[in-house]
N, C-alpha and C positions, 0 to 999 in steps of 0.2 A: 308515596310517590315521591321521587327526589324533588329537591327545590328547583334544581336546574333545567327541570323539563318545561318550564314556562317560557325559556328561550324560544326564539325563531329560527328555523333551517328550511330551505328548499327541500320538501320531501321528495322531490324526483330525484334529488342527488344520492340520498341515503334511504332509500324506500324499503330496503329489508334490513337496515340496522335499527336496534332497539335504543341505542343510545343516542337518538335525535331530538332536537328541540321543536315542537310543533310552534306553529304560526302564533303571535301575539300582538301587542300592542304597537303603533309607530315608535320609530326611534324617538330616544329622550331628546327634548331640547336643553343642551347645555349652556346655552349662550354663546357669546362670541369666541371664547376658548373649548368650546365642546368638541368641534372636530379634532383639533389636535390632540386633546387628551384622549378622546375615544380611538382616535389613530394609535397613539403610542401604547395604549393597553392593549390593542388588538396585535401589535407588533410583538409584544413582550410574550403574549399567549402563543402567537405562531412559532417563535422561537423554541418554546418548551415543546410543541404539538409535534414538531419535525421528529424528535428522538422517542416518543412514546410508544410502549408496547399495545399491540390489541388485547390486552389483558385485563380482568377486573382489578380495581383497586379504589383508592382514596386519593383525591387531591386538595390541595389548601391553596388559597389564593391571598396575597400579602399585598400591602400599600407599601409606600416609600419608607415609612417608619417601622415597618416590621410588624404591623398589627393584621391578625388574621382578619380577612374581609368575609370569607367562606369557606366551608368544607362542604365537599360534595362526594358522592361515589358513583361509580360508573361499571357497567358490564365490560366496556371497553374503554380505557382511558383515552387512546388515541381518539377515537370519534368523538369522545365527549366533549374533549379540551379544544378539538378542532372546530366543535360546533359555536364556541364561544367566538372564534377568530374569522368566521364568514363575513363578518361586515353587514349582515342583514338587519332588518329591525328587531328591537327588543323591547322587553317591557321596561319601565323608567328606571327601576331598581336593578336590573341586570345591567343595563347601558351604564348607570352609574358605577356600578361594580367594577366593569370592565375597565372603564376610565381609570379607576383607582389602582388598576391591578400593576404591580410593579416586580413581583417576584411569584413562584410557583415551587410547590413541594409535593412530591408524589410517592405513595406508598403500594404496591402493587401486593394483591392477597390471591389466594388458591380460588376462592370462589366468589359471587357476588353476594352471597349469604355473610361471608367473612367481612366484605366490605361494607354491608349494612351496618353490621355490629361495630366496626372501627368507627365508621362515619357518626353513629349515635354516641359514642363514647367520647371523640373528639369535640363534638360539638357542645357537650355538657361541660367539657374541661376548659375548651377556649373561648365558647359563647361568642362565637364570629357575627358580625354587625347584620350580615345579610342572610341568616339562617334562621329558621323558626326556633325561638326559645322559648323554653318554659321558665315562666318569673318565679314560680314557687319551688324554692330549692329545699324546704323543710322535708325532711324523711317523715315516713309515714310511722307511727307507733305500732307495736306489735304486744301481745301478751306472751310472756315467757313463764312456762312452769320448769324451774329448774331441775337438772339432771344430775348435777355433781355433788348431792348432799343427801342423806340418809332421809332428811325430813326436807321434802321439795317445798320451794317458795313459790308463789305466784306474784310476779312483777311486770311493771311497765317496762318496754325495751325500746330503744331506738338504736339505729346504727348497724354495725357488723355484727355478724352471729356468731361469735367466737366462744360463747359459753355453751357448755353442754346443757342440753334440756330441749324442751317442744315448743315451737315457735308458733303462734297462732295470730293471723292477720293477713295483710294489714287492715287497722280501722281507719276510718277517715278522720278522726279528730281524736285528741287526748282524753276530751271529755267521754267519748263512747267507751275508750279502754278503764277509765277510773269507773264510769258507771257499773260496766262488766265484772272488774274486778270486785267491786263493792258486794255485788250480788251474789258473786261465787265463794267471797268471804262468809256470808250469812248461809249460802246453800251447803258449803263443803268444808268449813272451818280452816282454810287453809292460811298459813302464815305468810305475812308481807314483810317480814323484818330482814335485816342483813344476816350474813352468817355470824359475822363478829358481834352483833348484838345477842343472836340465838345463843352463841356459845358462851356468852357471860351471865346468862341469867340465874337467878338462884330461886326466884319464884316468878309466878305467871304475872304477864303485864296486863294492861287495862284491856286489851282487845280479847283476853280469855275470859275476863270478867264479864264483857257484855255481848259474849256468844258470837265473836268474830274469827275466833282461832280456837283450836282444840289444845293448844298447849303442850305440844311435844318437847318443848326446851327443858320443862322441868318435871317430865314424866307423868303429866296430867293424863296423857294417852299414851299407849305404846307405838312404838316404832310401825310394826307391821299394820296395825290399825290405821294409824295415820295415813301410811303409804296407800291403803285401800282408799281413803278419801281422796288421797292426791289422783288415783286411778280414776274414781269417778269424775272428777272435775276435768281430767284428759278426756275422758269418753263424750262427756258432754260438749266440751270444745271441738271434738273431733268430729261431731254431728251426731253421735249416739244419745241424742238428748231423751228420747222416748224410752229406750231401756232404762236410763237413769231415773227417769221420773216414775217409770212404773215399779222399779225397785224401793225408791223412797215411799211410794204411795203403799206398797205390801207391807213396808215394816211400819207404817203409821198405822195400818188397818190392825196388824198383829198387836203393837203397842196398846191400842186402844181395846182390843179384845181382852187382854190380860190385866185391863184397868191401870195400866200405867200411863195415866192421861199425860203427865208433864212430859214425858218422852213422846208420846203422840204429837203433844203440841210443837215439839223443837223439830219433828220431822215435817208437820204441817207449814212450819216457819221457812223450811228449807225448800219445799216445794212452792211455796209463795214466790220465793227468791228466784228461782227459776223460771217461774212463770213471768216475772218481771222483767227478765232479761229478753225473753223472746217477744213479750208483749212490748218491749221499746223498739223493735222493728218494724218500720213502716210498712215494709211490704217483705215476704218470704216468699220462696219458690218451692215447688214440688219435684219438677223436672230438671232443674239446674242446681246442681249441688256446689260447684265451684266456678264462678266466673269473674271477669272484670267487663263492665259493660261502658263504652266510651261513646258518649253522645255530644256533637259539637253544633254550635249555631252561631250565625254571622249577622250581624248589624251594623250599618253603616261603615264597613271595613275593620271592625273589631270582630274578636273570635272569642268564644267560650268553650271550654271540653269540660263536660260533667262526667265524673267517673263515680261508678257504683261498685261496691265490693260486696260480692255473695261467696259466703264460705258455709260449708256444712249445711246448706239450704236455707241460711239466715243472711240477712240484711245487715253487713257490717258498716254501715254508712256511705256518705256519698260526699265528694269534694269537687270543687268548681276551680279550675285552672284557666289564666287568661294568658295564653302566649303570646309573645310579640311576634307579630308577622306582616309581612308586607300586605299593603291592601290589595295588590294585584293578585294574590295568592286565592285558589279556591278553597272551600272548605275540607275538599277531599286531600289536597296536598298538606293542608295545615295539618289534619287529622293523621294522617300516615306519619309524619315527621313526630308529631307528639307522642304516638305510642312506641315509636322506635327508640325516643329518648327516655320514655317514661321507665321502661324495664332495664334502664342501663345499671341501675344500682339496687334492684328489687327483683326476686324470682316471680316469674309470672304464672298464673293459675293453668289450669288445664284449658280454659276456654275464655277467650276474648272476643268480646261482641262488639262491632263496630256500627255507626248509624249510617256510614257512605259506603258504597261498593268501591273502595280502595284498589286501584289497578294492581297495585304489588302486595296483595292480600297474602299470596302464596308464599312470596320472598319473605315477607314480614313472619309469617307463621314457622317457616324453616329456621329464620334467625331466633326467634324466640325458643324453638325447640331445641335448637343447639346450646343455647344460654342456660335453659333448664334441666337439659340431660334427659328428656321425655319429651313425648308428643303433647305439642300445644296447637289447639284448634283455634284458628281465626276466622270469624265468619260474619256475614252481614246478613242479621235474620229478617225474614219476611212474612211469616206466619207464626201461629201459635203463641206459647208462653214467651219464648225468647224475643218475639217483635212486641208483645205487650210491655214485657220489660224495658225495651229499646224506646217504646213510646212514651214511657215514665221518664225515662232518663233525658230525652230530646225535650219535654216540656220543663223539665227543672232545668236546663241548660240554657232554653229561652228566657225563662224567669229570671235566672241567675245574671244573664248579660244585660237584661233589662234593668235590673237592680244597679248594676254596677255602672251603665252609662248614666244612670241618673244621679247616682252619687259623684260621679265624676263632673257631672254638669254643675253640681251644686259646689263640688271643690274649686271647679274653675272659677267660679262667682265669688267664693271666699277669697281664693288667691289675688283676685282683680280687686276687691276690696280692700285688702291687705296692701297691695301697692298703691292704690289711690291714697290711703291715709299715711303713708310714709312717702308721698310725692314722687314715686316711681313713674317713668314714662309707659313701662309694660308691666304686666302682672308677673312676678317672679315663678319660675319655674321650679327651682330648687330653693328650699329655705332650710337654713341651718339654724339650730338652736342649742346653745352650750349652757350646762350648769354643773356645779362642783358639789361633793358630797364628802364629809368627814365627819368625825368627833374628836373634838380638841386636837385636830391635825393628824389623827391616826387613821390610818387604811383610806388615805384620801384617794379619790379618784375623779375624773373629769368624765363627763358624757356629754356625746353629741347625736342628737336626732335629727331627723332628716323627713321633710313634707314636700310633697309635689302635687301635680294634678290628679295622682290616683290615691291621695292619702298620705298617711304616714308609709315612708319606704324603709321598712325595717330591716331588710339586708344592707343598706346603708349606714346604720346605727354604727357608733364607735365609742370605744372606753380608752380612757387615757389614766394609766397609773402614774400618780403623781411622784416624783422622784424625790428622795429624802434631802435632796439639796435645797429643795423650796422649804422655807421656814413653817413649821407647824402651825397652822391655823391662819396662815398667810394667804386670805381669799384672792387678793390681787395677783400675788404672785402666781397662785395656782391658775388663775385664767391666763396669765401671759405664757405658762408654760404649755396649757393645752392649745391656745391659738398659735404659737410658734410651731408646735409640732406639726398641727394641722394643715399651716399654709406653708410651712417650709416644705412640707412633703407635695404639697399641690405644685409649687413652683418647680419641685424638682420634677414631677410627672410631666409638665408641660415643657421644660427645657430641650428634651431632646428633638420635637419637631422644630423649634424656633433654631436650635443648633444646625440641624439639618440644612434649613432654609438658608443660612448665613454662611454656610462651609461651602457655598457653591453649588448646591443642588437646586434644581429649578423651583421657583415658588410654586404652591400648588394654585393650580387654575380657579377661576369661580366654580368651575364644576366639581372639582374635588374638594375644596374647601369646606363646604358645609357639610359635615359628616353626619349622614342619618339625623335628619332634624327631629324625627320622633323620639329619639334615644334621650334617656335621662341624662343631663348632664353631670360631669363630676364636679364642677365649679358652681359655688353657690352664687345666686342671684340676690340673697339676702341674708345677713347673717343678724342673729338675735341672741343677747346674753342676758341671763338673769342676773340682776343687779342694778346699782344706782350709778351715780356720775363717775365713782372710784372706778368700779368695773368698766364702764365706759371708756374711760381715758385709758386705762390700761390695755383694753382691746385695741382701742384706736391706735394707740403708740406702735403696738406689734404690726398692726396690718400695714402701717406706713411703712416701717422697716422693710418689711417683705413684699413691698408695691403691689398690695391689694387695696389700695385706696379706692379703686373703681368699684368697689363691692360696697352697698350700703350698709351700715352697721348700726344696730338698734340696741339700746339697753333699757330694761323694763325693771323699775323700782316700785316696790309695793306701796301700795297706798296708806294713808293713816289707818292706823289699829288694824293693818294688814286687809283692808277691806279690798275684796276682789273686784270692786268696780271703779277703783280709784286710782288705778296704775299711772305712774309718771313715765313718760318716754324721752330718752335722750338720744339726739342726732345731731350730726356734724351741720353747722350752720343753723341751727335752729334752737331757739329757747326751750326749755322742757315744757311739756305739752301733755295734755290728756285727752283721749277720745271721749265721745258722748257715750253713756251708760248703757244704750240699747244698740250701739253701732255694732253690725255684725261682725266687724273686723275686730273688735274688741273680744267678741266672744271667742273668735278664731284665734286670736293671740293667746288667751287664757289656755285654751285647750292645747295649743303648742307648749307653753310654759310648763303647764302640769304634765304633759309626756315627757317633758325634758327632765323634770323634777322625778317623775316616778322612774325613769330608767337610770338616773343617777344615784338615787336612793337604793334602788334594786341591785344595782352593781356594787356598792359600797357595803351593803347587807352581806352579799354573796362573798365578798373579800374578807369582810370580818369573820363571817362563819368559818371559812377555811383557816383563818389565822387561829380561831379559837379551836377549831377540831385538829390543829396540826399535831402531829406526833413528834417528839422530840428525837425518836430513833430516826426518823427520816432525815435528819440533818447529819448524822454521823457516816461518813465515808466508808463505803465497803458494806453497808448494811443493807439489803435488798429485802423483797418481801419474805422470802423464805426463812432468812435468819432472823428479822423481825419477828415472824410467827412463832419460831422455835422459842425465842427469848421470853414472848408474852405466854405461850402455852406452860413453860417452865416456872415464870415467877408470877404471873397472872396479872400484874398490872406495871405500868412504866415506873410508878413510885418504887416498887420493890426492886426493879431492875436498879434505878438510881442508887439504893442504899446498899445492894450487893455489893461483896468484897470481891476482889479479882477471882479468887480461888473457887468462888461459888460460881462466878460467870463462866470460868473455863470447863466446869462440870456440866454445863448445860448441852444437851445433846445437838449436834449439827453445828455448833460453834466451836472453832478452832482457837488456839491460844492467841493469834493476832487479832483476831475479831474480838475476843473477849477484853484484851487490853484496850483496844480502841475505845470499847464501849466504856469501858472502866474510866480512862483518860478524860473522855468527853464530861462527863458527870463530875470528876473529882478535881481535875487540873483548874487551876485560876484563869 
């Protein structure tokens, strides 16, 4: 059900139209300026509504700064947009949205199904403030059995499916994928190495020695026999597990009868690995082969959507999502929006089960079918095995939301303790912690982690590659560069709004100024840097230059002998101080610092690894993947290419004279 259906319209005026808005709460009390702001928004909407067609489509509402407020779809654009301009009572959120509306844009579509698909795509791209938003943007992992090599590999995969092969998933977590791949290695001896590693082997690797790979790279197994193993793995992941297990069991019995007990033991171990995969599933199904189960729970204005993935009669895990939604929305409205957005970047299964009877369930089914290119059934189960699965999912959704609310309550108390420890009047909502990492000044990076009422906000983390202009090993200079880039960008992002106000535009009314108080702020309430007085002074100077002195700044210096309970804190206007060893705020600060340290170290290691693994051929202009592959196949190693004469390079298949000269000059010119 579309978000805008919560608005109010007198039903007697549009009793035969589907795009009207049912009665809702009394009008929002927007204070003294509210009537003018609401009237101005209605006038803007009325101007656009006059010229709209009675066709399906998608509309976007913008504020004065050009920020997208809301994306909605309609069977009739004219009727839907006119609904906002009736001047009747609305929910608080919708009234606030109308008051902030300064512009609108429209896209007509051929059908309402196309409108729903476009709406979900735009919501994920633009993340409008008044739409239901999925907070978990991380893609779900898949298992890929490659199909572009004579010896298929089994790999963990995320992202677009551009590589040829068979994809199995989605799995709820990387842990579930790793566990499954580990078991399949034991059962089918499928390789997990990259193609380049495979091509350059001269003897079997350790995985062959520990019976995790059949060793096709060095001919320990023939390619046809290895492909048969890969086919068995494909059959198992495709749901034909019984046939595979029967085949292995028969071979084990035959080996035992022929007194080949070592061979029989190997088949026994493979059967045990397959049983371990299936035993790891909490619940499996007999009548449901392929389905996603969505269950929603609502407590105290918060929502949790629990998703279970069933493929090939097996449970491939579950994931809890916590969408951002207005408290006035019903679970049915939130669930419908979540389902539409969830499949914007992933293929839907043949069956989608919903815990609530969504009004637009047929429309969602049509949209998912259009996206998948095949029939997708969307249903609300009431009895039988499907209902049992749903009851299990609903229970998990309720428990997950209860845990989340309890964690948030604890996080709120920790933030309050943090604010009190640093003399802040209110508890901070956004805390930013900075740390740098390098080895003797090389591969230097800065890391910023963010914490808030919901814990660590990892989609807000940022990394900063330290420029070569900063003196190697100058920690103070690195901190200055990181904070300069961060707060200069923050000031730039805040500039358009203030410029618009000073350029003659009407200043925002009290109704429109406080934008979505529940949204996570982009400006920090507290900044913490890892370091002593020197780091503190460097950070304070930069923040003063960028007019950010209103943000409290704290530096953490390690205690004597690096004791984790004796940190010294530096703040403006206060002498260096310590917190009590058992103060909850101190433990919380240590967690924040350790997370910043982990993030900065991890980023530095990844950068260092990329530099170490960097191929010199990548730096030569005009050398792409195909020519690099041709050179390596012809010479074997980069060192051999470096020693090669120009005539030898020119004889390389697929390399012309100009390319050969470029390679030769790169390695030989001073």
